[in-house]
N, C-alpha and C positions, 0 to 999 in steps of 0.2 A: 329203273323208273318205276317212276309213279308217274298216272296217268289218270285223271279226272278234270270230267266234261272235257274241256277243249284245252289243258296243257298237261304237256309233259316235261316232269323234272326227275336229274338224280338224286338220290339219297341214298346216303352207303348207311347199310344195316346195322347195327350195333347187337344187332342179336338174331340168329336165325338156325330154324331147327326144322327136321322133316312136317312140322304142324303148326309154326313158330314163327314170325317175325315183328321186330321191333324198330323204329326208325327213331331216333333224334330230328326234331322239327323245329324250328325257331318260327313261330309264326311273327308274318310283319302287320303292320296294322294298315297298312296301303297295296300289301300283296296280293293280285289276284288267286295266284294257288293257296295261299293262308287264308281268306277269306273262303274259298270252296270246301277246304279242312275244318276249319271251325265250324262250318254248316252241318259237315255228314251227320248219320246216326247210327245205330248198330243197326245190322242189316245191309247198309248201301253200300255198292259195289267201288273198291279204288281199281283201276287195272295196274298189276306190276309184272316189269318183265324184267331178266336176270336172276340174281346177282351177276355184274361182268368182274374178271380181272383173273390173271392168272398166277397170284402171288402165293407161294404154299412153301410152309414152315416146318421142317425135318425136327423133333425133339433134340435138344444138347449139341447141336451142330454149331451153334456159336459161343463164346464164353460171353459176348455182350452183342446185345442189340440196343444202338440208340435211335429214338423213334424221333425225328422231328415234323414239326406238325403245325400248322397256320388256320388258326379258327378253326370251322366246324371238319376240317382235315383231322380234328383228332377222335373224331367220332372209327375213322377206319382202323387207326391203331392201338386206337385204347381195347378193342375186343379181340384186337392178337396179342397183346398184353396180357389181359384177362385170363384168357383160354394158358398162356405160357405160365405164368404165375400161380395158377391152381391147378397144374399138373404136378403131383408130388415128384416126380422122378426128373423134372425139369431144374438142371443148374444154372442155368443162362441169366445173365443178369440184365436188368432192363432198366434204360432209364429215357422217362417218354420227355421230352420237350416241346413247349407248346407258344405258341405266342398269340398274344387276345389284345385288343385295347384296351378296355378296362374291367373292373372283374367282375359285372353281371355278365357279360357275355361267354363267361367260364362255363361251358357246359359241361356235366358229369363229373362237378365238384365233389358229392358223398362218395360216387362210385372212385374216385382218383384216391381219397382219403382211405376206401377200406382196401384197395389193392397197394396202399402203402405201409400197411401194415404188414404185408410181406417183407422176406429179408431181402427177397432179388429186385425189388423194385421201386426205383425213386423219381419223384416226380419234379422236375423246375417248372415253373409258367414267367414267361414275361409279359409282365403288361404294358403295355405303351404311354398308357393316359393316366398313370396313378397320380392320384393326387396326397393323399397317406400312406403312411406305410400300415400293411397289411399284413398277416396269418392269418394261414387255413391250413389246421392239422394237419401234417403228415406232408405238406408239398409248399415245396421252396420258392417262394414267391421274389421276382427279381424286378426292378423297374426299367422299363425301356424295352427299346425291340429287341428281338430276337434277330441279329445280326450278323455279319460276316466275324466280327470278333468276337461273339458269345459264343458261336459255334468254332473256331479255333478253341478256344479255350477249351470246353466240353472236351474235345476232341486231340488236343496236344500230347495227352499221357495214355491214349488209349492202343492196343496194336492192333495195326491196320488187318491183316489176316486172320485175325479171331473175332472181328467186328461188323455186325452185318448193320447196316444203315438205311432205315424207311425214311422217305419222305412223304407229307403227305399235305397240301395247301392249296392256294391258287397255283396258275399256270407260271405266274412271275417268280412267286415262291421255290417252287419247285424247282426252277430252272437256275436263278440263282444258288439255291444250296447245293444243288448235284455240283453245279460247276466249283463251287468251293473246297467242297468235300472232293472230288476228284484232284484237284488241285494238294492237296496233302498226301496225295498216294491210297485212298482207301479203293479197294474195288469192289466190295459186295455190297452195293446199293441197288436198295429199290425204290422207284417213284411210283406212286399210284396216282394215277392221272383223270 
């Protein structure tokens, strides 16, 4: 939770260590919190509380991790994917699937491209408002929404008891995706709320 002046907002760090924390924050032209952030200077104080959550991953505990994210929910799963693929002893395969309105709203494009150079990382992004065919090196771009049909296609050939599913997006997205996946008899599901 970041607190600046009279506003507190939740954000997911994309990196944090004992002495450093990084956030990916979209600045909105008419957003009150965005305007505060745009005006801060080096040395100004932003109060931080957290991080929160209890997700823990044990190395090589699953053959596959499928990460479903919507919008800014990608920041929570990105850090996990990065830490797994950069671990030389890790053999788990990761497929990160994200949903966005348009290409311009995709955060971490360069970072996802870098991860796609690893043998055990795959990225697919569904773009709901795509007018022209677009390619981003290392990233599979699909036109259309990330919906029940596309999720079923991704999961239909996976082995449920060796696959971990991570979900992070809006509350509505999280609920729908979790319900769809449970109907497919997947038991290892973690939803970031």
